[in-house]
KEPA-622793 format. One record per atom (N, C-alpha, C): z, y, x. Coordinates in steps of 0.2 Angstrom, whole numbers, plus 5000, padded with zeros to 4 digits. Layout:
BEGIN
ZYX
...
REM end
This chain:
BEGIN
500049945004
500050005000
500050065004
499650115003
499550175006
500150225005
500350255010
500850315008
500550375007
500750405001
500450474999
500750525004
500250565007
500450615011
500150685009
500650735010
500350805008
499950835013
499450865011
499050905016
498950975013
499151025016
499151095013
498351115012
498251155008
497551175007
497251215013
497651245018
497451275023
497551245030
497651175029
497951135035
497351145041
496751145040
496251145045
496051215047
496451265045
496251335047
496551355053
496251375058
496551405064
496751475063
497051505068
497251575067
496651625066
496751675062
496251725062
496251765068
495651785071
495651825077
495451895075
495751945079
495452015078
495652045072
496252025069
496552055063
497152095065
497252145061
497852195062
498452175059
498552115056
499152095053
499252015055
499851995054
499951925055
499851885048
499551825048
499351795042
499551715044
499951685039
500051615040
500251585033
500051515033
500251485026
500951465026
501251465021
501951445020
501951375016
501751325020
501551255017
502151215016
502751235018
503351195017
503751215011
503451255006
503851285001
503751234994
504251214991
504251184985
504251234980
503951214974
503851264968
504051224961
504451244957
504551214951
504451264945
504051254941
503851294935
504451284930
504851334928
505351324923
505251364917
505351344911
505251374905
505851364900
506051414897
506551414892
506651484889
507251484885
507351554882
507951584885
507851644887
508451684890
508951694884
508751694878
509351704872
509751634871
509551584874
509951514874
510451514879
511051524877
511551534882
511651464886
511551404882
511651344885
511051334891
510451354889
509951344894
510151394900
510351454899
510451494905
511051464909
511551444906
512151414909
511951354913
511551304910
511351244914
510951264920
510451304919
510051324925
510451354931
510951394929
511351424934
511851374937
512051324933
512451274937
512051234942
511451234942
511051194947
510851244952
510551304950
510251344955
510751394958
511351394955
511851444958
511651514958
511151534954
510951604953
510651614946
510751674944
510551694937
509751704937
509451674932
508751684931
508551764930
508151794933
507951864933
507651874926
507951924922
507751934915
507251994915
507252034920
506852094920
506152074922
505552104919
504952094921
504852114929
504452064932
504252084939
504752084944
505352044943
505852044947
505951974950
506451964955
506651904958
507351904959
507651844960
508351834962
508351774967
508851774972
508951724977
509651714978
509751654980
510451624982
510251574987
510451574994
510351524998
509651515000
509451454999
508751445000
508351434994
508651454988
508251464982
508051524980
507451534978
507251604975
506851594969
507051634964
506751624957
506251684956
505651674954
505151734953
505151734945
505151794942
505051804935
504251804934
504051764929
503351764928
503151784921
503651774916
503551804909
504251794906
504351824900
504951824897
505251754896
504851694897
505151624896
504951584901
504751614907
504451564912
504651604919
504851554924
505051574931
504751524936
504651544942
504451494947
505051494952
505251434952
505851414957
505551394964
505751434969
505551414976
506151384980
505951334984
506451304988
506051264993
506451234998
506051195003
505651134999
505051115002
504651064999
505050994998
505450975003
505850915003
506350914998
506650974996
507150984992
506950984984
506351004983
506051004976
506150944971
506050884974
506150834969
506850824967
507350834971
508050834970
508250884965
508050944967
508151004963
507850994956
507350964955
507050964948
507350914945
507550854948
508050804944
508650834942
508950874946
509650904944
509550954938
508950994938
508851034933
508750994926
508350944927
508250904921
508850864918
509250844922
509950814920
510350874917
510350924920
510750984917
510551004910
509851014910
509551034904
509550984898
509550924900
509650874895
509150884889
509450894883
509050894877
508950974875
509151014879
509051084878
508251104878
508051144873
507251154873
507051194879
506651154884
506551184890
505951144893
505751164899
505251124903
505351144910
505351084914
505451094922
504951044925
504451074929
503951034931
503851054939
503751004943
503651014950
502851034951
502751094954
502051124954
501951134962
502251104966
502251124973
501551114976
501151074973
500451064976
499951114972
500151154967
499651184963
499451254967
499851284971
499651344974
499751344981
499351384985
499451404992
499751464992
500251474998
500551534999
500351565005
500151625005
499951655012
500351715013
500751715019
501151765020
500851815025
500851875023
500551935027
501151975030
501151985036
501652035039
501252085043
501552145043
501352195048
501152265044
501152315048
500952375046
500252375042
500252405036
499552405032
499452345028
499952295027
499752245023
499652265016
499952315013
499852335006
499152365005
498952405010
498252435010
497752385010
497852325014
497352275015
497352235008
497852225005
497852194998
497552234993
497552304994
497252344989
496552344989
496252324995
495552314995
495252264990
495652224988
495452174983
495852174976
496152224975
496552234969
496552314967
496652314960
496652384957
497352414957
497852374960
498552394960
498652444965
499152494963
499352544968
499952514972
499852474977
500452444980
500852484985
500652544986
501052594990
501452644985
501452624979
501952664974
502652634975
503052674972
503852654972
503952594968
503452564964
503552514959
503552444963
503452444970
503352384973
503852384979
504452384977
505052374982
505152304983
505552284989
505652214990
505952184984
505752124983
505952084977
505452084971
505052134971
504552134966
504052074966
503852054960
503452004959
502952024954
502252014955
501752034951
501151994951
500951974945
500251934944
499751994944
499151974947
498652014947
497951984948
497452014948
496751994949
496652014956
496551974961
496451984968
495751954970
495252004972
494651974975
494351934969
494451944963
494151914957
494451844955
495051834958
495351774957
496051784955
496451744951
497051754949
497551744954
498051794955
498451784961
499151814959
499651794963
500351824962
500551844969
500851904968
501251934975
501951934974
502251924980
503051924980
503151974986
503452034985
503652084990
504252054993
504252035000
504852015003
505152065006
504852105010
505052175013
504552225013
504652275016
504152335015
503452315018
503452275023
502852255026
502752185027
503052145022
502952075022
502852055014
502252025013
502152005006
501851935006
502051895001
501851825000
501351834995
500751804996
500151794991
500051724989
500151714982
500051654979
499451644976
499051594977
498351584974
498351504972
497951494967
497851424966
497551384972
497751324973
497551284979
496751284980
496351284974
495651284975
495351354977
495751404977
495451464980
495851484987
496151444990
496551464996
496151485001
495551445003
495151465008
494751525007
494551535001
494151604999
494651655000
495351654997
495751704998
495951725005
496051665009
496151675016
495651715020
494951695018
494451735021
494351805019
494451815013
494451885011
494951925014
495551905014
496151945018
495951955025
495751895028
495551905036
495051955037
494551955033
493952005034
494252075032
494652085027
494952145025
495352175031
495652135034
496152145039
495952155047
495252155047
494952155054
495152225057
495252225064
495452275067
494852335067
495052395066
494552445065
494352455058
494552415053
494452415046
495052445042
495552465046
496152495043
496052555038
496352555033
496352615028
496952645028
497052715029
497652745029
497652785022
498152775018
498152805012
498752855012
498752905008
499252955007
499752925002
500452915003
500852894998
501052944992
501152914987
501352964981
501853014983
501653074980
502153124982
502753114977
503353114979
503953114975
504153174972
REM end
Protein backbone atom coordinates (compact mmCIF):
# COMPACT_ATOMS: atom_id res chain seq x y z
CA UNK A 1 0.00 0.00 0.00
CA UNK A 2 1.30 3.43 -0.92
CA UNK A 3 1.68 6.12 1.68
CA UNK A 4 -0.12 9.35 0.86
CA UNK A 5 2.33 12.24 0.81
CA UNK A 6 1.51 15.91 0.71
CA UNK A 7 3.16 18.02 -1.96
CA UNK A 8 2.58 21.75 -1.89
CA UNK A 9 1.42 23.43 -5.10
CA UNK A 10 4.65 25.46 -5.28
CA UNK A 11 7.01 22.65 -4.27
CA UNK A 12 8.97 22.78 -7.51
CA UNK A 13 9.32 26.54 -7.68
CA UNK A 14 12.74 28.03 -7.08
CA UNK A 15 13.38 31.39 -5.51
CA UNK A 16 12.38 34.33 -7.68
CA UNK A 17 15.38 36.41 -8.73
CA UNK A 18 15.69 40.16 -9.16
CA UNK A 19 12.65 41.06 -7.04
CA UNK A 20 12.38 43.84 -4.48
CA UNK A 21 10.68 41.80 -1.73
CA UNK A 22 10.92 38.35 -0.17
CA UNK A 23 8.44 35.68 -1.33
CA UNK A 24 7.97 32.21 0.12
CA UNK A 25 5.30 29.57 0.34
CA UNK A 26 3.89 28.78 3.78
CA UNK A 27 3.45 25.08 3.07
CA UNK A 28 3.39 23.81 6.66
CA UNK A 29 0.17 25.52 7.64
CA UNK A 30 -2.98 23.56 8.36
CA UNK A 31 -6.40 25.11 7.70
CA UNK A 32 -9.82 24.25 9.09
CA UNK A 33 -13.01 25.76 7.68
CA UNK A 34 -15.35 26.40 10.61
CA UNK A 35 -18.99 27.44 10.40
CA UNK A 36 -21.55 28.21 13.05
CA UNK A 37 -23.69 30.95 14.58
CA UNK A 38 -22.10 33.58 16.82
CA UNK A 39 -25.50 33.94 18.50
CA UNK A 40 -25.27 30.31 19.67
CA UNK A 41 -23.54 30.50 23.06
CA UNK A 42 -22.93 26.74 23.11
CA UNK A 43 -21.17 26.91 19.75
CA UNK A 44 -18.99 29.83 20.82
CA UNK A 45 -18.09 28.20 24.14
CA UNK A 46 -17.30 24.82 22.55
CA UNK A 47 -14.99 26.41 19.99
CA UNK A 48 -13.20 28.48 22.64
CA UNK A 49 -12.70 25.39 24.81
CA UNK A 50 -10.67 23.85 21.98
CA UNK A 51 -8.97 26.83 20.34
CA UNK A 52 -8.46 28.79 23.58
CA UNK A 53 -9.33 31.98 21.71
CA UNK A 54 -12.60 33.78 20.97
CA UNK A 55 -13.76 33.68 17.37
CA UNK A 56 -13.49 37.15 15.84
CA UNK A 57 -16.97 38.61 15.30
CA UNK A 58 -16.06 41.82 13.51
CA UNK A 59 -15.72 41.74 9.73
CA UNK A 60 -12.19 41.51 8.32
CA UNK A 61 -10.54 40.75 11.66
CA UNK A 62 -8.50 37.92 13.14
CA UNK A 63 -7.52 36.61 16.55
CA UNK A 64 -4.62 34.47 17.76
CA UNK A 65 -3.49 32.43 20.73
CA UNK A 66 -0.28 30.44 20.68
CA UNK A 67 0.10 28.73 17.32
CA UNK A 68 -3.60 29.06 16.43
CA UNK A 69 -4.91 31.99 14.37
CA UNK A 70 -8.53 32.46 13.35
CA UNK A 71 -9.49 34.56 10.32
CA UNK A 72 -12.99 36.02 9.97
CA UNK A 73 -14.43 35.10 6.55
CA UNK A 74 -18.15 35.90 6.97
CA UNK A 75 -20.67 36.30 9.82
CA UNK A 76 -20.83 32.51 10.23
CA UNK A 77 -17.48 31.32 8.79
CA UNK A 78 -13.86 31.32 9.95
CA UNK A 79 -10.58 29.88 8.74
CA UNK A 80 -8.65 28.30 11.61
CA UNK A 81 -4.88 28.20 11.04
CA UNK A 82 -2.41 25.94 12.83
CA UNK A 83 0.56 23.73 12.08
CA UNK A 84 -0.24 21.23 9.29
CA UNK A 85 0.56 18.24 11.54
CA UNK A 86 -1.74 19.62 14.26
CA UNK A 87 -4.79 20.11 12.01
CA UNK A 88 -6.19 16.53 12.20
CA UNK A 89 -6.08 16.51 16.01
CA UNK A 90 -7.50 20.02 16.29
CA UNK A 91 -10.31 19.09 13.89
CA UNK A 92 -11.14 15.94 15.89
CA UNK A 93 -11.19 17.98 19.11
CA UNK A 94 -13.48 20.59 17.54
CA UNK A 95 -15.90 17.95 16.27
CA UNK A 96 -15.98 16.26 19.67
CA UNK A 97 -16.59 19.54 21.50
CA UNK A 98 -19.25 20.66 19.01
CA UNK A 99 -21.09 17.32 19.15
CA UNK A 100 -24.69 17.87 18.01
CA UNK A 101 -24.39 21.69 17.93
CA UNK A 102 -25.39 23.04 14.51
CA UNK A 103 -21.96 23.64 12.95
CA UNK A 104 -19.43 22.48 10.38
CA UNK A 105 -15.68 21.86 10.72
CA UNK A 106 -13.67 20.58 7.74
CA UNK A 107 -9.93 20.19 7.12
CA UNK A 108 -9.15 22.30 4.03
CA UNK A 109 -5.37 22.34 4.41
CA UNK A 110 -4.86 21.23 0.80
CA UNK A 111 -7.36 23.68 -0.68
CA UNK A 112 -5.21 26.81 -0.73
CA UNK A 113 -1.64 27.93 -1.23
CA UNK A 114 -0.27 30.63 1.04
CA UNK A 115 2.37 33.02 -0.28
CA UNK A 116 4.09 35.23 2.29
CA UNK A 117 5.33 38.57 1.05
CA UNK A 118 7.80 40.55 3.14
CA UNK A 119 9.54 43.85 2.61
CA UNK A 120 9.12 47.49 1.77
CA UNK A 121 6.52 47.97 -0.93
CA UNK A 122 4.50 44.74 -0.54
CA UNK A 123 1.25 46.71 -0.40
CA UNK A 124 2.03 48.61 -3.57
CA UNK A 125 2.95 45.37 -5.33
CA UNK A 126 -0.37 43.78 -4.35
CA UNK A 127 -2.22 46.89 -5.50
CA UNK A 128 -0.95 46.22 -9.04
CA UNK A 129 -3.37 43.28 -9.14
CA UNK A 130 -6.21 44.66 -7.03
CA UNK A 131 -8.50 47.66 -6.77
CA UNK A 132 -8.08 47.84 -2.96
CA UNK A 133 -6.33 50.82 -1.38
CA UNK A 134 -3.97 48.76 0.77
CA UNK A 135 -2.05 51.80 2.00
CA UNK A 136 -5.15 53.20 3.74
CA UNK A 137 -5.61 52.99 7.50
CA UNK A 138 -8.15 50.18 6.95
CA UNK A 139 -5.38 47.60 6.58
CA UNK A 140 -3.69 47.40 9.96
CA UNK A 141 -1.95 44.23 11.24
CA UNK A 142 -4.56 41.54 11.82
CA UNK A 143 -6.79 42.65 8.96
CA UNK A 144 -8.29 39.93 6.76
CA UNK A 145 -9.82 40.67 3.37
CA UNK A 146 -11.20 38.65 0.51
CA UNK A 147 -10.51 40.24 -2.84
CA UNK A 148 -10.16 39.79 -6.56
CA UNK A 149 -6.43 39.63 -7.22
CA UNK A 150 -5.11 39.45 -10.79
CA UNK A 151 -8.57 38.23 -11.83
CA UNK A 152 -8.68 35.33 -9.33
CA UNK A 153 -10.28 35.04 -5.93
CA UNK A 154 -7.82 35.59 -3.09
CA UNK A 155 -7.61 36.33 0.61
CA UNK A 156 -5.03 38.51 2.32
CA UNK A 157 -4.01 38.55 5.96
CA UNK A 158 -1.93 41.52 7.11
CA UNK A 159 0.62 40.12 9.57
CA UNK A 160 2.70 43.29 10.05
CA UNK A 161 3.00 46.57 8.17
CA UNK A 162 5.29 45.01 5.54
CA UNK A 163 4.34 41.33 5.88
CA UNK A 164 1.22 40.03 4.13
CA UNK A 165 0.04 36.47 3.51
CA UNK A 166 -1.82 35.90 0.24
CA UNK A 167 -4.16 32.89 0.05
CA UNK A 168 -5.21 31.56 -3.34
CA UNK A 169 -6.85 28.32 -4.38
CA UNK A 170 -4.29 25.63 -5.12
CA UNK A 171 -4.97 25.59 -8.86
CA UNK A 172 -4.03 29.28 -9.10
CA UNK A 173 -0.85 29.08 -6.99
CA UNK A 174 1.65 29.17 -9.85
CA UNK A 175 -0.25 31.91 -11.65
CA UNK A 176 -0.40 34.07 -8.51
CA UNK A 177 3.30 33.43 -7.78
CA UNK A 178 4.30 34.49 -11.29
CA UNK A 179 2.08 37.59 -11.20
CA UNK A 180 3.55 38.74 -7.89
CA UNK A 181 7.12 37.98 -8.95
CA UNK A 182 6.71 40.00 -12.16
CA UNK A 183 5.02 42.84 -10.30
CA UNK A 184 7.86 42.87 -7.75
CA UNK A 185 10.76 43.10 -10.20
CA UNK A 186 13.45 45.53 -9.18
CA UNK A 187 13.01 48.76 -11.05
CA UNK A 188 9.23 48.32 -11.22
CA UNK A 189 8.59 49.74 -7.74
CA UNK A 190 5.65 52.12 -7.42
CA UNK A 191 5.75 54.89 -4.82
CA UNK A 192 2.33 56.09 -3.73
CA UNK A 193 1.35 58.96 -1.49
CA UNK A 194 -0.36 57.75 1.68
CA UNK A 195 -3.79 59.14 2.50
CA UNK A 196 -3.67 62.46 4.27
CA UNK A 197 -5.01 62.11 7.79
